N, C-alpha and C positions, 0 to 999 in steps of 0.2 A: 595403468598396468593391468594386463589380463590376469585373470585368476589362475594360479598354478594348476596344471592338470592333475587330477587325482591319481596318486600312485605313480608320479613321474618316474620313468625308468622301468616300470613293471610291465612286462609284455602281456598283451591280450592273446598273443600266439607266441609260444616259446621259440619256435623255429624262426619266425620273423625277427624276434628280438635278438637271437644269437646271430642272425645274418647281418643285422644292423651293426651290432657290436664288432663283429669280425671285419665287416667292410670299413667301418670307421677306423679301426686300427691299421688296416691295410692302406687306406688312403693317406692316413697320417704318415706312415712309413714312406710312401711314395712322394708326397707333396709337401709334408710339413703342416704345422698348424695353420699358418697364415693363408695357405692356398686350398685348404679343405673347403668343399662346398657340400650342401645337402644333396644337390644333383649328382655329384660324383659318388657319394656314399650310396644313394638309391640305385644308381647304375651298377655299381660294384656288387651290391646285395641282390640285384635282380628283382627289385620291388619298385613300387611307385612312391613318390615323395609323400603322398597322403598317409602311407603307413608309418612314416617317420613322424609326421606332424600330429598323428593321433597319440603319439607317445611323448613327444618333446615339443615345446613351443619354440625353442631356439636350438641352433646347432651347438652352442656352448654346452647346453644341458645334455645333448646327445653325446658330445665328446667326453664330458665329465663322467657320465654313467658308463661309457664304454671303456674308459681308461683308469678311473679311480674307484668309484663305487656307485651303485644305484640305490633306489629307495628301500631295498631289502636289507640294508645295513642293520645288524642286530648286536645287542650286547653279547660279550663272550659268555660261554658257560660259566656258572659260578665256580670259581677256583678255591673258595673257602676263606679268602681274606681280601681286604681292600688292596693290599700290596700286589698280590698275585693277579687280581682282576685288572689293575691298572697296567701291569706289565703286559698282559694279554692285549689290552687296548693299544698300548704303545707299539706292540709288535704288529698289530693290524695296520696302524697308521704308517709305520715304517714300510711295510710290504706294499701298501697302496701307493704311497708317494714315490717309492723307489722303482715301482713298476711302470709308472706313467712317464712318457718322454718329457725331458726337462722343458723343451720348447712348448709343450702342451700346457704345463703348469704355469709357465711364465705368461703365455698367451691368454689363458683363462683369467689370470689375475689382472692383466692389463685391461681386458674387456669388461670384467666385473667392476673395476674401479672407474672405467670410463663411462659406464652406463648404470645410473643409479637404479633404474627399474630392473635391470638384469641382476644387479647385486642383491636387491630385495627378494627377487625370485629364488636365488641361491640360498639366501638366509632362511626363506620360508619352506624350502624343500630339503636340499642336501644337508645344510648346516643344522637345521632343526632335527633331522633324522639322526645325525651324529650325536647331538646333545641329548636326544631321547635315549639312545643307547647308554650314554654316560650317566644319565639320570638313574637308570636302572642299577648300574654298578654302585653309585653313591647311595641309593636307597638300601641296597644289600648291606652296605657298611653300617648304616644307621640301625638296621634291624639286628645286626650282630652285636651292636654296642661299641663298635670301633669309633664311630663318630657320634657326637651328642645331637647334631642336627645336620640337615642337608646344607652343604656349602653352595656357593654361587656356581651354577653349572658352567656359565660362560667363562668364568675365571679358571676353573679346573680345565676346561677345554683348551684354553690358551696355554696353560701350563704344560699340558701333555703334548700338544701338537707343535708348539713353538720351537723347542729345541730340535726336534726331528726335521721340521721344515727348514730351519736355518742351516742345519748340517747338510741337508741334501741340495737345497736350492741356492743358498748363498755361499757356503764354504765349499760346495762340491766335494763333500767328504767321502771317504772310503766306505762303500756299502758293507764291506766285511766287518766294520766296526759298529754297525747298527745294533746288533744284539747287546753289546756292552752299553751303548748309549741308551737303549730302551730300559735296561735294568737300572741305570743311574737315574733316569727321569722318573721311573716308578718309585724308586727309593726316596727321591727328593720330594716328589709331590705327596706321597703318603705321609712323610714326616711333617710337611707343611700343613696338611689337612688335619692330622691328629693334634698338632700344636695349635690349631685354630687360626692359622694365618690367612686362609682363604675364607674370609668372612662373608656373611650374607646368607640368604636362603635361595633355593632354586626358584621360588616364586618371584624373587627380586630381579632375576635375569631377564 
């Protein structure tokens, strides 16, 4: 497996990065996930393929960064409590997943599960970035005294993203009900963490 590009999804030239993201979304709208090619995106963006491959090793990474989030994913501003911070994270997840076309998310999942090296790359880049943001939020809670110790980050990640993903991708639920769902998820996960039900430490994940 090749080493992940440093800062995958971060442009060396902002205009080129925006052109790639815009072109990717346009080609997806025209052709769908299965028929998107790097050649088509490069042509639509008016750039060479080399500019794309300097940023992304695979078209899947390019698509994810253009439709879900890139490596600039950050923890939300400190809202003063674990509950409020988790609701902000859930809101971000809901916005990202509801904005990406359903065929893109299903296609990405299929490709990641079919190719272990691609799955490992996603874990080492995008998933690691998501969990780093979550680590910051959990660290704040420990510093405030809301939590006695850092819980297992991967477990918390699954708890916050799972219900939202299931609602959007499996149940094809009403997007208008997402704010209510994110509040419920934040309430539930906060209660579980304070009760000590998500055991382990971040270093164990």
